[in-house]
N, C-alpha and C positions, 0 to 999 in steps of 0.2 A: 423399531419393529415396525410392524402394519398393520392393520384393520385385513380382514377377509374382502375377494371383489368377485361379485360372483360375472365373467367377463360374457357368459351366452343368457339370457334368460328372455319369454313372453309374457310378464307379468298384468301386462294390456288383453292378455285373452280372456273370454269370460269362465273357467276353470276360477279363477279369482275375482269374481266381480261379486262373492257374499264379504270374502273378509280378507280386502287385499290392505285395507290398514293393520290388520293383524299380524299376516304374511309378513310385511316390512318389522313388524317388531320384533318376531320371531327372530328372523333375520340379524336385526342389527344384537338384541342378547346376545347371540353366537357371534357376535364379530364379525360379521358381514355386513359391510359400510357400503360398496360402492356397485353400481351395475351397468351395466352393457346392455343396454337395451333393442332389441333386435326386431327389424321390420323383414317380412320375407313376399309382401304384396301388398298391395296400395294401401289395406284396411287394416291388416298389423306393424305398418309404418306410420301408420297416422295415430294407430293404441301409443306404440310406443315413443313417438313425440310427444304425445300428451302426457305419458307415465316420467319423464324427462324432463317435461317443461318447471321451469324455477325451482328445481330441486341440485342443490352441490352433488359432487362424486357421483352424478349418474351422463350416461350419455347414450346415442342412438348410433345404429347402424343399419342399412339400410339396401336390400337388394332385391331381387326377383328370381325366388326359389323354381328349382328347376322342376316341379310339381306345376308350376304359373309360368312356364314359359312361353303361353299364348298371351300373355298381359305387356310384355316384351313392348310389342308395338302396336299396344291399342293405351299408351299412358306410360306404361312403364318407366322409357328412356328420359323421357322427359320429366318424369317426377323425381327419378335421382338426379339428371342434371340440375335441377333448381335445387336439391335442396345441397347439393355440393357446394353448389356457386355462392349458395347462402349460409353456408359454414355450418348448415345445422347436422351434422352427419359425419363421424367421423372414422369410417370402414363403407366397401362396398358390398354386401350381403347380408344374410348370406345368401349364396349363387354356386351354381358347381352341376353337379350330375350325380342322378338318381337312377342306380340301372335297375333298384331292386323294387322299384312300385311303378315307375314305368310309366305316370301318369300325362306325361306329355311325351311325346315324340322323338325317337333318342337325336335323331337331325336337330332338332330344334332347339333341344337342350344344350346341344354343342352351339350351333347358333347363337344361342343369347349366353350362355358362359362365354364364351369367346369375346362378343359385345362389352361384357362388364368389366371382361382384364381389361381390354381398350379402354374403356368409363376410366377404372381405376388408375390407369395411365396418364390419362389427361388431366384427372381432377389432383391428380399427386395424393390418393387417400391408400391406403392396407386394404386386405380383403380379406371375406369369412368365407370360406366354402365349405360347400356341405357336398362331401362323397359318403356315397351307399352303394355298393358291389360294381363300385368303375374306379379304383384306385389309377389301377396302368392306365386307364385312358384319361382319365384327370392329369397326372400328370404327363403325357405326350402332349398335350392342348396346351399347357401351360408350358412346356418347352417351344411348342411349334411360332404360340404367339409371342415368349419374350416372357420373361418372367414379371410381375409384377414389381415394379423397382420398391415400391413400400413394404414388399411382402405380403403379409398376413397371418392369418392363422386357420389350420384345418380343425374347424369345430366338428365338437365328437370323435373325436380321432379312433377311429376302425382298421386302421391298414395293419401293414405287418412290420416286424424289426427294420428289414430295408426300404420301405418308404418311411419309415420314420427317420431311419439314418442321413436319408437323401435331403429329405425336407428340412432338417434339423440345418444338415451342411452348407443349404443353399440361403438358411436365415429365416425360414415360417417359422413360427412355434404351432403345438398340437392342444391342442383343446383338453381338456381332459374333464370327465364329467362322471355319472353315477355309476355307469359300467365296468369302472375301475374294477369294483364292489365283488361283481358280480359270482358266482362259485365260481364257474368253467372260463373266467373272464382268460383270454389271450391278453387282453391289453400289459398289465405288468411285465410281462416277457419281452413283448413288441419296444416298450421302451425303457427295458433295463441299463442301464449304463449311461443313459445321455443326462447332459447337466440340467438341474433342475430350474436354470433361463431358459429350455428348451419349452416349457411348459405355461399355459394360464388354466387357470381353476374355473370351471362352469357347472351351470345345473342344467340346462334347458327346459327349466320349468316350464308348463309342468308336466314337462314329460323326463323319460329316464332318469330315475329316482333311486339313491343308493340303494345294496341290497335290503337295508333293515327298514325300508317301507317301498321295499319293490311293489308294483301292481296297485301305488296309489297314487296319489297326485303329489309331484314333484313341488317342491318350493326352497327359494334359495337357504333358510337357513340349514337346509339338508348338506349346503356345501362343505360344512365344517365338516362330516365324515369320510366325504372326498379329500379333501383336506389334508384330514390327518392319512389317510391310508397313500396320498402319495408323497407325505413329507418322508414315510418310512421306507415305500420305494428309493427316494433320493437318499435316505439316510442322512435326514434332519429333524429337526426338530417343528413342532408346527409355525410358529413364529418366525423359525428363522425362514420355512419355506413363503409362509405370507409375505414375507420381503422382497424376497428375489420374486415372487411372481409380480408382486404391485411395480416393480422395479422392470418386468419385462412387458408388460401391459402397457406403464408409463412410455416407454420407448417404442414399442407398435403403435400405438394410438396418438401419441404425441398431447397427450392430457397433462394436466396438473393435478393433485389432492386439493382439497381443503388442507387448514389449517388443523393441524391436528391429529389426521387422517393416520400419519406413521407417527402417533407415540403411545397406536392400541395393542397391549399383546394379547390375542385372542385367546391364547391357553387360560390365563386368566379368568373366563368366561365359561359358563355352563355350556354343554353338549345340547344340542338343539331335542327336542320333545317336538314327540309323532302328533301333529294336528289333525281337527277332522273334517277339513276339508278334503 
């Protein structure tokens, strides 16, 4: 079996400054033993690198978020190119399109998204996509630019069933987090019938907590709740799902887990408890 891993979180954010060590301890107590720290602008990239530094089973992805598209030509491009050249990141992203908040002009979002697809191809890394209210356009751009050879994951997947089937058929993964548990969620229907190897587990902490903690700060311990729900969707038990997801993560990001990582059965550990954070 395998420990659980949080494939997308932002543990370096100020929301965790007060109790970051306790957050890590609570995660470990529920079987969450690996993290992919994701940076989306220069400050959060620096924070992600600091969180992973010197730790086993922790990696970093770096990209320029569509909200911050203006940063691309203000040092963002050079930052990502440098980190990739130094081997300090395992993916480009999160990046993509956000037509919900529209905090950057859509033409600029698209330009910077295309540039990061090109970068991922040049540095031979997978991608982490942020897509919100822009699923058809994101697909069009990916097809126009040519799918990145190392593919990647659609973070916080919220597309429909047709998009999910297209993405999986093309070799992409779908990031599944807290919204799977929401009472009116359409996500279970959208992903029904897809193999467990199609998914990664994520929290997006401090955002998007599962239903029992909705309205509170999310944290990696709560990944266990999402994992149990996704296991049910896939017709697997928790430990079986953990093993499948770990294999998909390792293959996507070309990483190896530390000795003993695959010896844990998360089901033997207690479920998460609410924190005061």
